[in-house]
TIMI-352675 format. One record per atom (N, C-alpha, C): residue number from 0; x, y, z. Coordinates in nm, 3 decimals, padded with zeros to 5 digits. Layout:
<pts>
+-----+---------+---------+---------+
| seq |      px |      py |      pz |
+-----+---------+---------+---------+
| NUM |       X |       Y |       Z |
...
+-----+---------+---------+---------+
</pts>
This chain:
<pts>
+-----+---------+---------+---------+
| seq |      px |      py |      pz |
+-----+---------+---------+---------+
|   0 | -01.757 |  08.729 |  07.341 |
|   0 | -01.662 |  08.734 |  07.304 |
|   0 | -01.658 |  08.567 |  07.276 |
|   1 | -01.604 |  08.624 |  07.159 |
|   1 | -01.586 |  08.498 |  07.075 |
|   1 | -01.455 |  08.542 |  06.969 |
|   2 | -01.396 |  08.445 |  06.986 |
|   2 | -01.262 |  08.471 |  06.896 |
|   2 | -01.316 |  08.382 |  06.754 |
|   3 | -01.172 |  08.429 |  06.666 |
|   3 | -01.222 |  08.397 |  06.558 |
|   3 | -01.064 |  08.255 |  06.537 |
|   4 | -01.082 |  08.157 |  06.507 |
|   4 | -00.985 |  08.112 |  06.517 |
|   4 | -00.905 |  08.061 |  06.365 |
|   5 | -00.968 |  08.114 |  06.316 |
|   5 | -00.942 |  08.074 |  06.132 |
|   5 | -00.827 |  08.050 |  06.149 |
|   6 | -00.735 |  07.948 |  06.034 |
|   6 | -00.578 |  07.957 |  05.997 |
|   6 | -00.617 |  08.012 |  05.781 |
|   7 | -00.491 |  08.007 |  05.785 |
|   7 | -00.475 |  08.111 |  05.733 |
|   7 | -00.393 |  07.958 |  05.591 |
|   8 | -00.379 |  07.964 |  05.446 |
|   8 | -00.340 |  07.935 |  05.430 |
|   8 | -00.191 |  07.927 |  05.429 |
|   9 | -00.152 |  08.002 |  05.442 |
|   9 |  00.011 |  08.076 |  05.489 |
|   9 |  00.035 |  07.977 |  05.608 |
|  10 | -00.047 |  08.029 |  05.720 |
|  10 | -00.001 |  07.949 |  05.866 |
|  10 |  00.008 |  07.842 |  05.859 |
|  11 | -00.142 |  07.771 |  05.799 |
|  11 | -00.084 |  07.594 |  05.733 |
|  11 |  00.017 |  07.583 |  05.705 |
|  12 |  00.051 |  07.576 |  05.630 |
|  12 |  00.163 |  07.560 |  05.575 |
|  12 |  00.298 |  07.575 |  05.615 |
|  13 |  00.290 |  07.693 |  05.725 |
|  13 |  00.472 |  07.707 |  05.824 |
|  13 |  00.413 |  07.555 |  05.896 |
|  14 |  00.317 |  07.567 |  05.979 |
|  14 |  00.289 |  07.447 |  06.019 |
|  14 |  00.284 |  07.308 |  05.978 |
|  15 |  00.303 |  07.298 |  05.829 |
|  15 |  00.335 |  07.161 |  05.837 |
|  15 |  00.454 |  07.140 |  05.821 |
|  16 |  00.541 |  07.292 |  05.713 |
|  16 |  00.706 |  07.300 |  05.691 |
|  16 |  00.768 |  07.266 |  05.845 |
|  17 |  00.700 |  07.332 |  05.979 |
|  17 |  00.748 |  07.295 |  06.086 |
|  17 |  00.723 |  07.151 |  06.145 |
|  18 |  00.617 |  07.079 |  06.122 |
|  18 |  00.639 |  06.979 |  06.139 |
|  18 |  00.714 |  06.892 |  06.110 |
|  19 |  00.675 |  06.930 |  05.910 |
|  19 |  00.745 |  06.770 |  05.868 |
|  19 |  00.896 |  06.791 |  05.946 |
|  20 |  00.996 |  06.945 |  05.902 |
|  20 |  01.080 |  06.949 |  05.971 |
|  20 |  01.127 |  06.899 |  06.126 |
|  21 |  01.046 |  06.900 |  06.214 |
|  21 |  01.105 |  06.864 |  06.362 |
|  21 |  01.002 |  06.720 |  06.364 |
|  22 |  00.974 |  06.610 |  06.253 |
|  22 |  00.934 |  06.501 |  06.215 |
|  22 |  01.041 |  06.476 |  06.150 |
|  23 |  01.128 |  06.489 |  06.117 |
|  23 |  01.277 |  06.423 |  06.024 |
|  23 |  01.334 |  06.443 |  06.144 |
|  24 |  01.350 |  06.559 |  06.228 |
|  24 |  01.482 |  06.505 |  06.386 |
|  24 |  01.375 |  06.410 |  06.457 |
|  25 |  01.297 |  06.363 |  06.484 |
|  25 |  01.229 |  06.339 |  06.556 |
|  25 |  01.255 |  06.177 |  06.487 |
|  26 |  01.276 |  06.158 |  06.387 |
|  26 |  01.333 |  06.032 |  06.312 |
|  26 |  01.480 |  05.976 |  06.373 |
|  27 |  01.538 |  06.010 |  06.424 |
|  27 |  01.667 |  06.032 |  06.515 |
|  27 |  01.668 |  05.957 |  06.621 |
|  28 |  01.481 |  05.865 |  06.667 |
|  28 |  01.477 |  05.824 |  06.787 |
|  28 |  01.524 |  05.722 |  06.729 |
|  29 |  01.541 |  05.700 |  06.643 |
|  29 |  01.554 |  05.526 |  06.568 |
|  29 |  01.733 |  05.499 |  06.678 |
|  30 |  01.768 |  05.605 |  06.636 |
|  30 |  01.936 |  05.604 |  06.707 |
|  30 |  01.939 |  05.488 |  06.823 |
|  31 |  01.815 |  05.580 |  06.948 |
|  31 |  01.853 |  05.574 |  07.076 |
|  31 |  01.876 |  05.448 |  07.098 |
|  32 |  01.975 |  05.425 |  07.245 |
|  32 |  01.997 |  05.306 |  07.303 |
|  32 |  01.880 |  05.231 |  07.319 |
|  33 |  01.928 |  05.076 |  07.316 |
|  33 |  01.838 |  04.979 |  07.390 |
|  33 |  01.798 |  04.948 |  07.524 |
|  34 |  01.765 |  04.977 |  07.580 |
|  34 |  01.797 |  04.920 |  07.739 |
|  34 |  01.750 |  04.746 |  07.744 |
|  35 |  01.802 |  04.720 |  07.871 |
|  35 |  01.774 |  04.592 |  07.877 |
|  35 |  01.663 |  04.519 |  07.863 |
|  36 |  01.563 |  04.599 |  07.983 |
|  36 |  01.437 |  04.570 |  08.009 |
|  36 |  01.318 |  04.538 |  07.836 |
|  37 |  01.399 |  04.657 |  07.802 |
|  37 |  01.283 |  04.673 |  07.740 |
|  37 |  01.318 |  04.558 |  07.587 |
|  38 |  01.447 |  04.531 |  07.560 |
|  38 |  01.448 |  04.423 |  07.509 |
|  38 |  01.449 |  04.273 |  07.543 |
|  39 |  01.408 |  04.259 |  07.660 |
|  39 |  01.364 |  04.172 |  07.720 |
|  39 |  01.169 |  04.140 |  07.689 |
|  40 |  01.158 |  04.282 |  07.752 |
|  40 |  01.053 |  04.227 |  07.702 |
|  40 |  00.972 |  04.202 |  07.501 |
|  41 |  01.040 |  04.295 |  07.405 |
|  41 |  00.994 |  04.246 |  07.343 |
|  41 |  01.057 |  04.141 |  07.299 |
|  42 |  01.213 |  04.098 |  07.344 |
|  42 |  01.195 |  03.965 |  07.222 |
|  42 |  01.138 |  03.843 |  07.359 |
|  43 |  01.061 |  03.883 |  07.418 |
|  43 |  00.935 |  03.778 |  07.466 |
|  43 |  00.791 |  03.770 |  07.390 |
|  44 |  00.799 |  03.940 |  07.355 |
|  44 |  00.646 |  03.985 |  07.327 |
|  44 |  00.693 |  03.873 |  07.166 |
|  45 |  00.834 |  03.869 |  07.091 |
|  45 |  00.899 |  03.824 |  06.984 |
|  45 |  00.824 |  03.625 |  06.982 |
|  46 |  00.870 |  03.573 |  07.101 |
|  46 |  00.830 |  03.451 |  07.103 |
|  46 |  00.652 |  03.422 |  07.133 |
|  47 |  00.643 |  03.468 |  07.235 |
|  47 |  00.479 |  03.496 |  07.188 |
|  47 |  00.434 |  03.523 |  07.126 |
|  48 |  00.409 |  03.555 |  07.036 |
|  48 |  00.395 |  03.611 |  06.888 |
|  48 |  00.381 |  03.496 |  06.774 |
|  49 |  00.497 |  03.462 |  06.767 |
|  49 |  00.540 |  03.341 |  06.667 |
|  49 |  00.450 |  03.185 |  06.805 |
|  50 |  00.451 |  03.224 |  06.885 |
|  50 |  00.405 |  03.078 |  06.917 |
|  50 |  00.215 |  03.059 |  06.904 |
|  51 |  00.214 |  03.241 |  06.921 |
|  51 |  00.056 |  03.186 |  06.885 |
|  51 | -00.013 |  03.155 |  06.724 |
|  52 |  00.080 |  03.238 |  06.664 |
|  52 |  00.090 |  03.207 |  06.523 |
|  52 |  00.110 |  03.052 |  06.481 |
|  53 |  00.158 |  03.025 |  06.555 |
|  53 |  00.223 |  02.835 |  06.550 |
|  53 |  00.084 |  02.750 |  06.572 |
|  54 |  00.036 |  02.810 |  06.708 |
|  54 | -00.079 |  02.741 |  06.763 |
|  54 | -00.180 |  02.725 |  06.677 |
|  55 | -00.202 |  02.871 |  06.605 |
|  55 | -00.308 |  02.862 |  06.525 |
|  55 | -00.297 |  02.753 |  06.387 |
|  56 | -00.131 |  02.759 |  06.368 |
|  56 | -00.207 |  02.685 |  06.218 |
|  56 | -00.187 |  02.578 |  06.242 |
|  57 | -00.157 |  02.530 |  06.365 |
|  57 | -00.108 |  02.357 |  06.427 |
|  57 | -00.307 |  02.383 |  06.444 |
|  58 | -00.375 |  02.458 |  06.492 |
|  58 | -00.532 |  02.433 |  06.530 |
|  58 | -00.581 |  02.399 |  06.387 |
|  59 | -00.555 |  02.479 |  06.274 |
|  59 | -00.623 |  02.472 |  06.126 |
|  59 | -00.543 |  02.289 |  06.093 |
|  60 | -00.424 |  02.268 |  06.136 |
|  60 | -00.428 |  02.160 |  06.045 |
|  60 | -00.459 |  02.024 |  06.224 |
|  61 | -00.465 |  02.054 |  06.268 |
|  61 | -00.595 |  01.957 |  06.365 |
|  61 | -00.691 |  01.900 |  06.339 |
|  62 | -00.735 |  02.071 |  06.322 |
|  62 | -00.895 |  02.016 |  06.233 |
|  62 | -00.852 |  02.005 |  06.085 |
|  63 | -00.860 |  02.016 |  05.975 |
|  63 | -00.807 |  01.943 |  05.868 |
|  63 | -00.765 |  01.790 |  05.938 |
|  64 | -00.716 |  01.781 |  05.983 |
|  64 | -00.707 |  01.576 |  05.988 |
|  64 | -00.797 |  01.516 |  06.067 |
|  65 | -00.915 |  01.630 |  06.141 |
|  65 | -00.968 |  01.538 |  06.215 |
|  65 | -01.094 |  01.532 |  06.081 |
|  66 | -01.110 |  01.618 |  05.988 |
|  66 | -01.184 |  01.619 |  05.877 |
|  66 | -01.142 |  01.533 |  05.794 |
|  67 | -00.980 |  01.452 |  05.754 |
|  67 | -00.919 |  01.383 |  05.672 |
|  67 | -00.896 |  01.475 |  05.578 |
|  68 | -00.887 |  01.552 |  05.557 |
|  68 | -00.870 |  01.636 |  05.468 |
|  68 | -00.727 |  01.725 |  05.458 |
|  69 | -00.610 |  01.739 |  05.489 |
|  69 | -00.481 |  01.774 |  05.544 |
|  69 | -00.365 |  01.767 |  05.415 |
|  70 | -00.436 |  01.930 |  05.347 |
|  70 | -00.317 |  02.000 |  05.308 |
|  70 | -00.176 |  01.944 |  05.269 |
|  71 | -00.141 |  01.956 |  05.164 |
|  71 |  00.018 |  01.931 |  05.176 |
|  71 |  00.137 |  02.052 |  05.259 |
|  72 |  00.100 |  02.154 |  05.252 |
|  72 |  00.096 |  02.291 |  05.310 |
|  72 |  00.148 |  02.206 |  05.478 |
|  73 | -00.011 |  02.197 |  05.472 |
|  73 |  00.041 |  02.133 |  05.657 |
|  73 |  00.075 |  02.001 |  05.652 |
|  74 |  00.097 |  01.964 |  05.644 |
|  74 |  00.169 |  01.780 |  05.654 |
|  74 |  00.329 |  01.843 |  05.609 |
|  75 |  00.393 |  01.927 |  05.477 |
|  75 |  00.552 |  02.047 |  05.504 |
|  75 |  00.496 |  02.097 |  05.660 |
|  76 |  00.473 |  02.143 |  05.701 |
|  76 |  00.430 |  02.227 |  05.833 |
|  76 |  00.443 |  02.119 |  05.944 |
|  77 |  00.330 |  02.022 |  05.917 |
|  77 |  00.384 |  01.986 |  06.081 |
|  77 |  00.572 |  01.857 |  06.075 |
|  78 |  00.569 |  01.847 |  05.962 |
|  78 |  00.669 |  01.800 |  05.934 |
|  78 |  00.821 |  01.860 |  05.962 |
|  79 |  00.821 |  02.015 |  05.898 |
|  79 |  00.871 |  02.036 |  05.996 |
|  79 |  00.912 |  02.096 |  06.174 |
|  80 |  00.750 |  02.053 |  06.203 |
|  80 |  00.777 |  02.112 |  06.324 |
|  80 |  00.755 |  01.953 |  06.407 |
|  81 |  00.891 |  01.874 |  06.293 |
|  81 |  00.885 |  01.682 |  06.325 |
|  81 |  00.726 |  01.660 |  06.471 |
|  82 |  00.621 |  01.669 |  06.351 |
|  82 |  00.476 |  01.628 |  06.422 |
|  82 |  00.398 |  01.494 |  06.355 |
|  83 |  00.438 |  01.440 |  06.426 |
|  83 |  00.264 |  01.351 |  06.303 |
|  83 |  00.153 |  01.369 |  06.267 |
|  84 |  00.150 |  01.307 |  06.211 |
|  84 | -00.031 |  01.336 |  06.143 |
|  84 | -00.065 |  01.331 |  06.167 |
|  85 | -00.065 |  01.317 |  06.394 |
|  85 | -00.206 |  01.253 |  06.474 |
|  85 | -00.258 |  01.330 |  06.524 |
|  86 | -00.373 |  01.343 |  06.572 |
|  86 | -00.385 |  01.489 |  06.656 |
|  86 | -00.387 |  01.448 |  06.772 |
|  87 | -00.351 |  01.381 |  06.824 |
|  87 | -00.259 |  01.335 |  06.959 |
|  87 | -00.159 |  01.374 |  07.012 |
|  88 | -00.060 |  01.408 |  06.843 |
|  88 |  00.063 |  01.445 |  06.826 |
|  88 |  00.051 |  01.634 |  06.815 |
|  89 | -00.061 |  01.662 |  06.757 |
|  89 | -00.093 |  01.816 |  06.728 |
|  89 | -00.108 |  01.856 |  06.821 |
|  90 | -00.254 |  01.799 |  06.931 |
|  90 | -00.357 |  01.857 |  07.018 |
|  90 | -00.129 |  01.898 |  07.161 |
|  91 | -00.100 |  01.758 |  07.107 |
|  91 |  00.041 |  01.767 |  07.257 |
|  91 |  00.112 |  01.963 |  07.271 |
|  92 |  00.229 |  01.920 |  07.057 |
|  92 |  00.251 |  02.013 |  07.071 |
|  92 |  00.162 |  02.165 |  07.091 |
|  93 |  00.044 |  02.183 |  07.070 |
|  93 | -00.031 |  02.327 |  07.113 |
|  93 |  00.002 |  02.298 |  07.239 |
|  94 | -00.030 |  02.242 |  07.270 |
|  94 | -00.047 |  02.231 |  07.454 |
|  94 |  00.125 |  02.231 |  07.494 |
|  95 |  00.216 |  02.234 |  07.425 |
|  95 |  00.357 |  02.257 |  07.469 |
|  95 |  00.394 |  02.389 |  07.425 |
|  96 |  00.364 |  02.440 |  07.307 |
|  96 |  00.388 |  02.543 |  07.275 |
|  96 |  00.271 |  02.660 |  07.399 |
|  97 |  00.182 |  02.666 |  07.407 |
|  97 |  00.078 |  02.764 |  07.510 |
|  97 |  00.184 |  02.742 |  07.668 |
|  98 |  00.181 |  02.679 |  07.741 |
|  98 |  00.271 |  02.597 |  07.799 |
|  98 |  00.367 |  02.693 |  07.815 |
|  99 |  00.455 |  02.741 |  07.713 |
|  99 |  00.632 |  02.763 |  07.706 |
|  99 |  00.578 |  02.901 |  07.783 |
| 100 |  00.509 |  02.967 |  07.686 |
| 100 |  00.476 |  03.102 |  07.737 |
| 100 |  00.370 |  03.181 |  07.837 |
| 101 |  00.310 |  03.063 |  07.889 |
| 101 |  00.205 |  03.116 |  07.975 |
| 101 |  00.271 |  03.013 |  08.110 |
| 102 |  00.372 |  02.928 |  08.134 |
| 102 |  00.359 |  02.856 |  08.293 |
| 102 |  00.511 |  02.968 |  08.348 |
| 103 |  00.485 |  03.060 |  08.438 |
| 103 |  00.541 |  03.170 |  08.525 |
| 103 |  00.743 |  03.083 |  08.511 |
| 104 |  00.758 |  02.969 |  08.500 |
| 104 |  00.858 |  02.919 |  08.600 |
| 104 |  00.881 |  02.905 |  08.428 |
| 105 |  00.878 |  02.883 |  08.319 |
| 105 |  00.894 |  02.874 |  08.216 |
| 105 |  00.934 |  03.049 |  08.134 |
| 106 |  00.884 |  03.077 |  08.159 |
| 106 |  00.889 |  03.242 |  08.084 |
| 106 |  00.993 |  03.349 |  08.203 |
| 107 |  00.946 |  03.282 |  08.294 |
| 107 |  01.101 |  03.336 |  08.386 |
| 107 |  01.264 |  03.349 |  08.343 |
| 108 |  01.267 |  03.146 |  08.272 |
| 108 |  01.385 |  03.134 |  08.284 |
| 108 |  01.472 |  03.216 |  08.124 |
| 109 |  01.301 |  03.177 |  08.057 |
| 109 |  01.314 |  03.257 |  07.900 |
| 109 |  01.343 |  03.358 |  07.927 |
| 110 |  01.293 |  03.478 |  07.961 |
| 110 |  01.323 |  03.617 |  08.000 |
| 110 |  01.443 |  03.573 |  08.016 |
| 111 |  01.522 |  03.514 |  08.140 |
| 111 |  01.697 |  03.481 |  08.213 |
| 111 |  01.691 |  03.498 |  08.142 |
| 112 |  01.732 |  03.400 |  08.006 |
| 112 |  01.835 |  03.366 |  07.891 |
| 112 |  01.837 |  03.479 |  07.802 |
| 113 |  01.714 |  03.609 |  07.770 |
| 113 |  01.722 |  03.668 |  07.710 |
| 113 |  01.827 |  03.810 |  07.794 |
| 114 |  01.790 |  03.833 |  07.878 |
| 114 |  01.841 |  03.956 |  08.001 |
| 114 |  02.074 |  03.920 |  07.992 |
| 115 |  02.021 |  03.754 |  07.926 |
| 115 |  02.194 |  03.738 |  07.969 |
| 115 |  02.241 |  03.726 |  07.869 |
| 116 |  02.116 |  03.725 |  07.775 |
| 116 |  02.232 |  03.790 |  07.581 |
| 116 |  02.234 |  03.842 |  07.535 |
| 117 |  02.188 |  03.985 |  07.663 |
| 117 |  02.189 |  04.093 |  07.619 |
| 117 |  02.286 |  04.216 |  07.557 |
| 118 |  02.377 |  04.196 |  07.712 |
| 118 |  02.528 |  04.263 |  07.634 |
| 118 |  02.585 |  04.175 |  07.524 |
| 119 |  02.556 |  04.055 |  07.521 |
| 119 |  02.605 |  04.011 |  07.339 |
| 119 |  02.566 |  04.102 |  07.190 |
| 120 |  02.469 |  04.079 |  07.260 |
| 120 |  02.322 |  04.122 |  07.134 |
| 120 |  02.388 |  04.215 |  07.157 |
| 121 |  02.330 |  04.330 |  07.194 |
| 121 |  02.432 |  04.464 |  07.176 |
| 121 |  02.575 |  04.559 |  07.101 |
| 122 |  02.592 |  04.385 |  07.163 |
| 122 |  02.773 |  04.516 |  07.082 |
| 122 |  02.810 |  04.423 |  06.993 |
| 123 |  02.716 |  04.331 |  06.930 |
| 123 |  02.781 |  04.271 |  06.849 |
| 123 |  02.662 |  04.235 |  06.728 |
| 124 |  02.615 |  04.226 |  06.575 |
| 124 |  02.469 |  04.234 |  06.556 |
| 124 |  02.502 |  04.057 |  06.512 |
| 125 |  02.620 |  04.087 |  06.516 |
| 125 |  02.679 |  03.878 |  06.387 |
| 125 |  02.635 |  03.794 |  06.480 |
| 126 |  02.618 |  03.770 |  06.683 |
| 126 |  02.593 |  03.728 |  06.790 |
| 126 |  02.418 |  03.747 |  06.768 |
| 127 |  02.364 |  03.807 |  06.727 |
| 127 |  02.201 |  03.828 |  06.735 |
| 127 |  02.145 |  03.638 |  06.661 |
| 128 |  02.076 |  03.625 |  06.779 |
| 128 |  01.951 |  03.503 |  06.666 |
| 128 |  01.837 |  03.570 |  06.596 |
| 129 |  01.766 |  03.484 |  06.590 |
| 129 |  01.644 |  03.577 |  06.481 |
| 129 |  01.506 |  03.624 |  06.634 |
| 130 |  01.524 |  03.554 |  06.735 |
| 130 |  01.441 |  03.637 |  06.822 |
| 130 |  01.510 |  03.811 |  06.863 |
| 131 |  01.665 |  03.791 |  06.898 |
| 131 |  01.677 |  03.909 |  06.895 |
| 131 |  01.692 |  03.966 |  06.766 |
| 132 |  01.720 |  03.997 |  06.646 |
| 132 |  01.730 |  04.080 |  06.565 |
| 132 |  01.518 |  04.111 |  06.527 |
| 133 |  01.459 |  04.028 |  06.549 |
| 133 |  01.337 |  04.096 |  06.529 |
| 133 |  01.291 |  04.225 |  06.662 |
| 134 |  01.327 |  04.111 |  06.755 |
| 134 |  01.322 |  04.253 |  06.893 |
| 134 |  01.405 |  04.385 |  06.897 |
| 135 |  01.534 |  04.362 |  06.844 |
| 135 |  01.587 |  04.519 |  06.870 |
| 135 |  01.542 |  04.567 |  06.679 |
| 136 |  01.491 |  04.546 |  06.577 |
| 136 |  01.411 |  04.587 |  06.492 |
| 136 |  01.290 |  04.634 |  06.503 |
| 137 |  01.198 |  04.590 |  06.613 |
| 137 |  01.082 |  04.626 |  06.714 |
| 137 |  01.122 |  04.741 |  06.759 |
| 138 |  01.214 |  04.698 |  06.832 |
| 138 |  01.210 |  04.841 |  06.992 |
| 138 |  01.232 |  04.953 |  06.843 |
| 139 |  01.353 |  04.965 |  06.692 |
| 139 |  01.455 |  05.044 |  06.718 |
| 139 |  01.283 |  05.113 |  06.589 |
| 140 |  01.222 |  05.029 |  06.553 |
| 140 |  01.138 |  05.104 |  06.464 |
| 140 |  00.961 |  05.178 |  06.523 |
| 141 |  00.940 |  05.117 |  06.648 |
| 141 |  00.911 |  05.236 |  06.818 |
| 141 |  00.963 |  05.348 |  06.794 |
| 142 |  01.058 |  05.329 |  06.807 |
| 142 |  01.148 |  05.440 |  06.832 |
| 142 |  01.066 |  05.537 |  06.743 |
| 143 |  01.152 |  05.525 |  06.610 |
| 143 |  01.153 |  05.589 |  06.459 |
| 143 |  01.040 |  05.681 |  06.485 |
| 144 |  00.892 |  05.586 |  06.448 |
| 144 |  00.770 |  05.581 |  06.445 |
| 144 |  00.755 |  05.753 |  06.553 |
| 145 |  00.806 |  05.668 |  06.668 |
| 145 |  00.727 |  05.746 |  06.765 |
| 145 |  00.779 |  05.914 |  06.798 |
| 146 |  00.914 |  05.944 |  06.758 |
| 146 |  00.983 |  05.974 |  06.764 |
| 146 |  00.950 |  06.055 |  06.622 |
| 147 |  00.901 |  06.056 |  06.475 |
| 147 |  00.913 |  06.123 |  06.384 |
| 147 |  00.747 |  06.203 |  06.445 |
| 148 |  00.624 |  06.106 |  06.550 |
| 148 |  00.453 |  06.214 |  06.495 |
| 148 |  00.477 |  06.260 |  06.680 |
| 149 |  00.543 |  06.220 |  06.748 |
| 149 |  00.629 |  06.354 |  06.849 |
| 149 |  00.676 |  06.500 |  06.804 |
| 150 |  00.790 |  06.436 |  06.661 |
| 150 |  00.775 |  06.576 |  06.671 |
| 150 |  00.722 |  06.617 |  06.598 |
| 151 |  00.629 |  06.559 |  06.486 |
| 151 |  00.548 |  06.677 |  06.365 |
| 151 |  00.473 |  06.722 |  06.527 |
| 152 |  00.376 |  06.679 |  06.575 |
| 152 |  00.313 |  06.741 |  06.664 |
| 152 |  00.375 |  06.839 |  06.736 |
| 153 |  00.461 |  06.825 |  06.781 |
| 153 |  00.587 |  06.957 |  06.880 |
| 153 |  00.599 |  07.057 |  06.735 |
| 154 |  00.634 |  07.062 |  06.634 |
| 154 |  00.688 |  07.123 |  06.538 |
| 154 |  00.552 |  07.166 |  06.494 |
| 155 |  00.423 |  07.133 |  06.438 |
| 155 |  00.278 |  07.186 |  06.439 |
| 155 |  00.238 |  07.248 |  06.560 |
| 156 |  00.239 |  07.221 |  06.669 |
| 156 |  00.199 |  07.317 |  06.818 |
| 156 |  00.324 |  07.512 |  06.804 |
| 157 |  00.427 |  07.451 |  06.768 |
| 157 |  00.563 |  07.501 |  06.813 |
| 157 |  00.494 |  07.624 |  06.660 |
| 158 |  00.515 |  07.600 |  06.578 |
| 158 |  00.495 |  07.717 |  06.454 |
| 158 |  00.321 |  07.791 |  06.483 |
| 159 |  00.255 |  07.714 |  06.561 |
| 159 |  00.144 |  07.762 |  06.578 |
| 159 |  00.119 |  07.854 |  06.664 |
| 160 |  00.239 |  07.860 |  06.768 |
| 160 |  00.258 |  07.943 |  06.959 |
| 160 |  00.340 |  08.031 |  06.911 |
| 161 |  00.403 |  08.032 |  06.788 |
| 161 |  00.469 |  08.129 |  06.727 |
| 161 |  00.433 |  08.208 |  06.625 |
| 162 |  00.274 |  08.208 |  06.564 |
| 162 |  00.212 |  08.299 |  06.452 |
| 162 |  00.113 |  08.309 |  06.542 |
| 163 |  00.118 |  08.282 |  06.640 |
| 163 |  00.013 |  08.368 |  06.712 |
| 163 |  00.021 |  08.461 |  06.774 |
| 164 |  00.151 |  08.458 |  06.834 |
| 164 |  00.222 |  08.503 |  06.944 |
| 164 |  00.340 |  08.666 |  06.873 |
| 165 |  00.307 |  08.650 |  06.698 |
| 165 |  00.343 |  08.731 |  06.624 |
| 165 |  00.254 |  08.852 |  06.592 |
| 166 |  00.278 |  09.021 |  06.633 |
| 166 |  00.179 |  09.074 |  06.675 |
| 166 |  00.111 |  09.088 |  06.450 |
| 167 |  00.009 |  09.121 |  06.441 |
| 167 | -00.067 |  09.103 |  06.311 |
| 167 | -00.004 |  09.224 |  06.221 |
| 168 | -00.031 |  09.201 |  06.104 |
| 168 |  00.017 |  09.254 |  05.935 |
| 168 | -00.065 |  09.301 |  05.878 |
| 169 | -00.020 |  09.449 |  05.901 |
| 169 | -00.141 |  09.554 |  05.859 |
| 169 | -00.047 |  09.535 |  05.668 |
+-----+---------+---------+---------+
</pts>
């Protein structure tokens, strides 16, 4: 006993239309409320990613210093961070940055600071710093993407279920 599961172009179009319709509805997940623990995680991830990016740039600068070929961009970057152009200072800054996102006590204090400022950040966009702005943006766009994806899949599945439950047309 075999089942022929071919999909006609009409059924495919109907499934795509239903999927697209529910995807648009799912996009409203962008406006779901942001919870404190999710904000704290997202804000810490922003800080952690920025620290990693800075460490990568500092490692490149350290390599350039050791080869005595420091570029102007690297000199500007180091001066913006307030670091002298020597290997000891760069390595000390790298160590400090790594410690700021790995040390248990520092991470706990950082997360507590995000939790303490959450209510103000949630209620007023004016009070958000750059980390809070990035965290809220990341959370909302993640909600948007997941809502659209889940809505599209549900729309396709529901349209296929509804088309398979209708009696065949003669």
